[in-house]
C-alpha positions in Angstrom: 7.7 23.0 20.9 8.4 19.3 22.0 5.2 18.1 20.2 7.4 19.7 16.8 9.9 18.5 17.3 9.2 15.1 18.0 7.0 15.2 14.8 10.0 16.1 12.9 12.2 12.9 13.7 9.5 11.0 13.7 8.5 12.2 10.1 12.1 10.6 9.3 11.9 8.1 10.6 8.8 6.7 9.2 10.1 7.2 5.7 13.5 5.5 6.9 10.8 2.5 8.7 9.0 2.3 5.3 10.5 1.2 2.2 7.8 2.7 0.4 4.9 5.6 2.1 2.1 6.6 0.0 -0.5 8.4 0.3 -4.2 8.8 -1.8 -5.7 12.1 -1.8 -3.4 14.0 0.8 -4.2 17.0 0.1 -7.6 16.5 2.2 -5.7 16.2 4.8 -4.6 20.1 4.9 -8.5 21.2 5.3 -8.5 23.8 8.4 -10.1 22.6 11.4 -12.0 21.8 13.3 -11.6 18.1 12.5 -12.3 14.8 13.6 -9.6 12.4 11.3 -11.0 8.8 12.3 -8.9 5.7 11.4 -8.4 2.0 11.4 -6.3 1.0 14.0 -4.3 -2.6 12.6 -1.3 -1.4 13.5 -1.3 0.6 17.9 1.4 3.5 18.3 2.7 3.7 14.4 -1.2 4.4 12.9 -1.4 8.1 14.9 2.2 8.3 13.9 1.8 7.9 10.3 -1.3 9.7 9.5 -0.3 12.6 12.3 3.0 13.2 10.0 1.1 14.3 7.0 -0.7 17.2 8.5 0.7 20.5 9.0 -1.4 21.3 11.9 -0.7 20.4 15.8 -3.3 17.4 16.4 -5.0 16.3 19.6 -5.6 12.4 20.3 -8.4 9.9 21.9 -6.3 8.0 23.8 -7.3 4.7 26.5 -6.4 5.9 30.0 -4.5 3.2 30.7 -1.2 4.7 28.9 -1.9 7.6 31.3 0.4 6.3 34.1 1.7 8.3 37.0 5.0 9.8 36.4 7.2 10.4 33.5 4.6 8.9 31.0 1.6 10.5 32.1 3.4 13.8 31.9 5.0 13.1 28.5 1.4 11.4 26.9 -0.4 15.5 28.3 2.7 17.0 26.8 1.4 14.8 23.6 -1.9 16.6 22.6 -3.4 13.7 24.5 -7.2 13.2 26.1 -7.4 10.1 27.7 -11.0 8.3 27.2 -11.8 5.9 30.3 -12.9 2.8 28.3 -16.2 1.1 30.8 -13.4 -2.3 30.0 -10.5 -0.9 31.9 -11.8 1.7 34.6 -15.5 -0.2 34.7 -18.9 2.2 35.3 -16.7 4.5 37.2 -15.7 6.0 33.6 -18.4 7.5 32.9 -18.1 11.1 34.4 -14.3 11.0 33.9 -15.3 10.8 30.2 -17.9 13.4 30.7 -15.0 15.9 31.4 -13.3 14.1 28.6 -16.1 15.2 25.8 -16.4 18.6 27.0 -12.8 19.0 26.3 -13.3 18.0 23.1 -16.0 20.2 22.3 -14.5 23.3 23.5 -10.6 22.5 21.0 -13.1 21.6 18.4 -14.9 24.9 19.0 -11.5 26.9 18.3 -11.3 25.2 15.3 -8.9 22.3 16.6 -7.9 18.9 15.0 -8.7 15.7 16.8 -7.2 12.2 15.6 -9.6 8.9 16.9 -9.6 5.7 16.7 -13.3 4.2 16.4 -12.1 0.6 16.9 -11.2 1.3 20.6 -8.4 -1.5 20.6 -5.5 -2.9 18.2 -5.4 -5.9 16.1 -3.3 -6.9 12.9 -6.4 -7.3 11.2 -7.4 -6.9 7.2 -10.5 -5.7 8.8 -12.7 -3.2 10.7 -14.1 -4.4 13.9 -17.5 -3.1 15.5 -16.6 0.7 16.0 -17.6 2.3 19.1 -20.0 5.3 19.2 -17.6 7.9 21.1 -16.7 9.6 17.6 -20.6 10.3 16.4 -21.2 11.0 19.5 -18.3 14.3 20.1 -19.1 15.3 16.4 -22.7 15.3 17.3 -22.3 17.0 20.6 -19.8 19.2 19.4 -22.7 20.3 16.2 -25.2 21.2 18.6 -23.2 23.3 20.9 -23.2 25.4 18.0 -26.6 24.9 16.9 -25.1 22.9 13.7 -23.4 25.7 12.3 -19.8 24.6 13.6 -18.5 23.5 10.5 -17.0 20.2 11.8 -15.9 17.6 9.0 -15.0 14.0 9.9 -12.2 12.2 7.4 -11.9 8.9 7.0 -8.1 7.1 6.4 -7.6 4.0 5.5 -4.2 2.6 6.5 -3.2 -0.4 4.9 0.1 -1.9 5.6 1.8 -4.9 3.5 3.3 -6.4 7.0 2.7 -4.0 9.8 5.5 -5.5 12.0 8.6 -5.7 9.2 11.0 -2.7 8.6 11.3 -2.0 5.4 8.0 -2.7 4.0 5.2 -0.7 2.6 2.3 1.6 4.1 -0.3 2.8 1.7 -2.6 5.7 3.4 -6.0 6.3 1.7 -7.4 9.2 2.6 -11.4 9.7 2.0 -13.6 12.3 1.3 -14.7 14.5 4.5 -17.4 13.7 6.0 -20.3 16.4 6.9 -22.1 16.1 10.1 -24.9 19.2 9.5 -25.8 16.4 7.0 -27.4 14.7 10.7 -28.2 17.5 11.8 -31.9 16.9 11.6 -32.0 13.0 12.6 -30.0 13.8 16.1 -33.2 16.6 16.9 -35.0 13.7 16.1 -33.5 11.0 18.3 -29.6 11.8 19.3 -29.1 8.2 20.7 -30.2 6.8 16.8 -28.2 9.5 15.1 -25.2 8.4 17.5 -25.2 5.0 15.6 -26.7 6.2 12.2 -23.3 8.5 11.9 -21.3 5.1 13.4 -22.7 2.7 10.5 -21.5 5.9 8.0 -18.5 6.1 9.4 -17.7 1.9 9.2 -18.9 1.5 5.6 -16.6 4.7 4.9 -13.8 3.0 6.2 -14.2 -0.6 5.0 -14.0 1.0 1.6 -10.9 2.9 2.0 -8.9 -0.3 3.5 -8.4 -4.3 3.0 -11.7 -5.8 4.8 -12.0 -9.5 4.6 -15.0 -11.0 6.7 -13.0 -13.4 8.6 -9.1 -14.9 9.0 -9.9 -17.6 6.3 -11.4 -15.3 3.5 -8.3 -13.0 4.6 -5.9 -16.5 4.3 -7.3 -17.5 0.9 -7.6 -13.5 -0.6 -3.1 -13.5 0.6 -2.6 -16.8 -1.3 -4.8 -15.6 -5.0 -2.9 -12.4 -4.2 0.4 -14.2 -3.9 0.1 -16.2 -7.0 -2.4 -14.1 -9.2 -2.0 -10.2 -9.0 1.0 -9.5 -10.4 -0.4 -11.5 -13.4 -3.2 -8.9 -13.1 -0.3 -5.8 -12.7 1.0 -6.6 -15.8 -2.3 -7.6 -18.0 -4.0 -4.4 -16.9 -0.2 -2.5 -18.1 0.0 -1.5 -14.1 3.4 -0.1 -13.1 4.7 -2.8 -10.2 5.1 -0.4 -8.0 1.7 1.3 -7.8 0.1 0.6 -4.7 -3.3 2.4 -5.0 -4.2 0.1 -8.4 -3.1 -2.6 -6.3 -5.2 -1.8 -3.5 -8.1 -1.8 -6.1 -7.0 -5.2 -7.3 -7.3 -7.0 -3.7 -10.3 -5.5 -3.2 -11.7 -7.0 -6.5 -10.3 -10.3 -5.3 -12.5 -9.7 -2.1 -15.4 -9.3 -3.7 -15.2 -12.3 -6.4 -13.9 -14.4 -3.1 -17.6 -13.3 -1.4 -19.5 -13.9 -4.7 -18.9 -17.1 -5.3 -19.1 -17.9 -1.8 -22.9 -16.9 -1.3 -23.3 -19.1 -4.6 -20.7 -22.1 -5.6 -18.5 -22.4 -1.7 -18.0 -25.7 -2.9 -15.7 -23.9 -5.3 -13.9 -21.9 -2.4 -13.1 -25.0 -1.1 -11.7 -26.9 -4.3 -9.4 -23.5 -4.7 -8.4 -22.9 -1.2 -7.2 -26.7 -1.2 -5.5 -26.1 -4.7 -4.2 -23.1 -3.7 -2.7 -24.3 -0.4 -1.4 -27.9 -2.4 0.9 -25.4 -4.9 2.0 -22.9 -2.1 3.3 -25.8 -0.2 4.9 -27.8 -3.0 7.0 -24.3 -4.2 7.7 -24.4 0.0 9.2 -27.5 -0.4 11.4 -26.8 -3.1 12.4 -23.8 -1.9 10.6 -20.9 -4.3 7.8 -18.6 -3.8 5.5 -17.4 -6.0 7.1 -14.2 -7.3 9.6 -16.9 -8.9 7.5 -17.6 -11.5 6.7 -14.5 -12.4 8.4 -15.2 -16.0 10.1 -18.6 -16.5 14.0 -17.6 -17.2 15.8 -19.8 -20.3 18.1 -22.2 -19.3 20.9 -19.1 -20.4 19.4 -16.8 -18.6 19.7 -18.9 -15.0 23.3 -19.4 -16.4 24.2 -15.8 -16.8 21.9 -14.0 -13.9 23.7 -16.8 -11.8 27.1 -15.2 -12.9 26.0 -11.7 -11.7 25.1 -12.6 -8.9 28.1 -13.8 -7.9 30.0 -11.4 -9.1 27.8 -8.8 -7.7 28.1 -10.6 -3.7 31.7 -11.2 -4.9 32.8 -7.1 -5.4 30.5 -5.6 -3.0 30.9 -8.6 0.0 33.9 -6.0 1.5 30.6 -3.1 1.2 28.3 -5.6 2.7 30.8 -6.5 5.8 31.9 -2.8 6.5 27.9 -2.3 6.9 27.1 -5.6 9.1 29.6 -4.6 11.5 28.2 -0.9 11.5 24.8 -1.7 11.7 23.9 -5.0 13.4 24.0 -4.2 16.7 21.9 -0.9 17.1 19.6 -3.2 14.3 19.1 -5.7 16.0 19.0 -4.3 19.7 14.9 -2.7 18.7 14.0 -6.0 17.9 15.2 -7.9 20.9 14.1 -4.9 23.6 10.5 -5.1 21.2 10.0 -9.2 22.3 11.2 -8.6 25.5 9.0 -5.5 26.2 5.9 -7.1 25.0 4.3 -10.2 23.2 1.8 -8.1 21.2 2.9 -8.5 17.9 0.9 -4.9 17.2 3.2 -3.0 19.2 6.7 -4.0 17.3 7.2 -1.8 14.9 6.4 1.0 16.4 8.6 0.0 19.5 11.2 -1.0 17.1 10.9 2.6 15.0 11.3 4.2 18.6 13.9 2.7 19.8 15.6 2.4 16.6 15.9 6.7 16.8 18.3 6.6 19.1 20.4 3.4 18.8 21.6 4.4 15.0 22.6 7.5 16.1 23.8 6.8 19.0 25.7 4.0 17.5 27.2 6.3 15.0 28.8 8.8 17.2 30.1 6.3 19.2 31.5 4.8 16.2 32.6 8.2 15.4 34.7 9.2 18.2 36.3 5.8 18.8 37.7 6.1 15.6 38.7 9.7 15.6 40.0 8.9 19.0 41.9 6.0 19.0 43.3 6.3 14.7 42.8 10.0 14.4 40.2 10.9 12.1 39.3 14.2 11.4 37.8 16.9 9.1 35.9 15.3 6.3 37.5 12.0 6.3 35.9 11.9 9.4 32.6 12.9 7.9 32.5 10.3 5.1 33.0 7.5 7.5 30.0 8.9 9.3 27.7 9.1 5.9 29.0 6.2 5.2 27.4 4.0 8.3 23.9 4.6 7.0 25.1 4.3 3.3 25.9 0.7 3.9 23.5 -0.2 6.0 21.0 0.0 3.3 23.5 -1.6 0.9 23.1 -4.6 3.4 19.9 -5.1 3.0 20.0 -4.9 -0.9 22.5 -7.2 -1.1 20.8 -9.6 1.5 18.0 -9.0 -1.1 20.8 -10.4 -4.0 21.7 -12.9 -1.7 17.7 -13.9 -1.8 17.9 -14.4 -5.7 21.1 -15.9 -6.0 19.7 -18.5 -4.1 16.6 -18.1 -6.3 18.6 -18.6 -9.1 20.7 -22.0 -7.9 16.8 -23.8 -7.4 16.0 -23.0 -10.7 19.3 -24.5 -12.4 18.8 -27.4 -9.8 15.7 -27.6 -11.2 16.5 -27.5 -14.6 19.7 -29.6 -15.0 18.4 -32.2 -12.0 14.8 -32.4 -11.2 13.1 -31.3 -14.6 10.3 -33.2 -13.6 10.1 -31.1 -10.5 9.3 -28.2 -12.5 7.4 -29.3 -15.2 4.8 -30.4 -12.8 5.4 -27.3 -10.7 4.7 -25.8 -14.3 1.4 -27.6 -14.8 0.0 -27.1 -11.7 0.6 -23.6 -11.8 -1.0 -23.7 -15.4 -4.2 -25.3 -14.3 -4.5 -23.0 -11.2 -4.0 -20.0 -13.5 -6.7 -21.4 -15.7 -9.3 -21.6 -12.7 -8.7 -18.1 -11.4 -9.2 -17.0 -15.0 -12.2 -18.5 -15.5 -13.2 -17.2 -12.1 -12.6 -14.0 -13.4 -14.6 -14.2 -16.4 -17.3 -15.2 -14.5 -17.5 -13.0 -11.9 -17.2 -10.2 -14.0 -20.1 -11.7 -16.6 -22.6 -12.0 -13.8 -21.7 -8.6 -12.1 -21.9 -5.6 -15.1 -22.9 -3.5 -11.8 -19.8 -3.6 -10.3 -17.6 -0.9 -9.2 -14.9 0.0 -11.1 -12.6 -1.3 -8.6 -13.7 -5.1 -10.1 -14.4 -4.1 -12.8 -10.5 -3.9 -13.5 -10.0 -7.0 -11.8 
């Protein structure tokens, strides 16, 4: 009952926390057990919440033993179907015997057709890459099948979690579900050498997960890819006639960008060095004048800048009373989760799940207190009180939209200033952007011409 209740609450909370929640191949998660769902692990407790919210059945989770502290926390984790794993770095060699009991519990659970979720990277790091996997997932799956003569029908479903900004409220998440891996396909390898079979299955699982996420080889490559995305991705979306909000297509474009970076790094590293320097210079130039790459999606005419500024000013003036109402009634419950998250941990990977969990309580509690106050002090009741309470979250979202329009107004003003007073600066920026786009276009053409055997996502780019 507790699991079902919390799952329902978190399903609602996730739709509020993320501006866009997109799932590819969701139907693959509706399979009946026995199943092991494996995923990358960039966002700590947010990762199991995101995936479990998409599945109908109850799920058992493997979690590191350090989470199972005595008292309420340990009781709660057990009630939420979590199974402790005793990692060597946490408990030393003494954890082996305890893990034997953990494995036995997993075998029993899977044998009954259950669903288990595992994060084989072990620890959570907010990086766009798959780190080396632990062999525990493979050992559990092979061991469970071996107990049933490899007739259990156990499948492993790989899931790639791709966050646009893991720690930010109203960001996006793209859940990329892969085709299941049949564990019985490794029966012959297991019969020959269980140790090698576990490593082979682990390697195969790593390859599958790398296909489902944005996988960068290093922080330097990731930084370069993000810069290319910022400058070039929107042009590709428009050229390929894609909807701006198609996360799967944008995912494939980024995969192609990474493949092209890898291609040129291996053949012409000096070219990558030059591109990195050019991108850095251009983005710093934009930052100095207060603009972002999105500002140049389409260069507006002077009349458009002027009229757009007038429209935005009208919107800001007319919407200010609603904005003020929304800020007064939502600022405190919005601010508290971020403050608490930063006071509880310095690890950015924990910010999002802590903020969302605390926000699940701060907003309804604050709304209830405000509702009680206006009823007691001002006599508001009936439908008037209901309308007032409904207005609280609605105006809260309006505040976010209003603030976005403030940023648009600021951008328009900068454009207006560049048009009227600093045309040389604008001319230099446009010239720099034109050269950069030509460089990227040439690299793209050469990459596609030299790699006709590329995968479909690369061909798109």
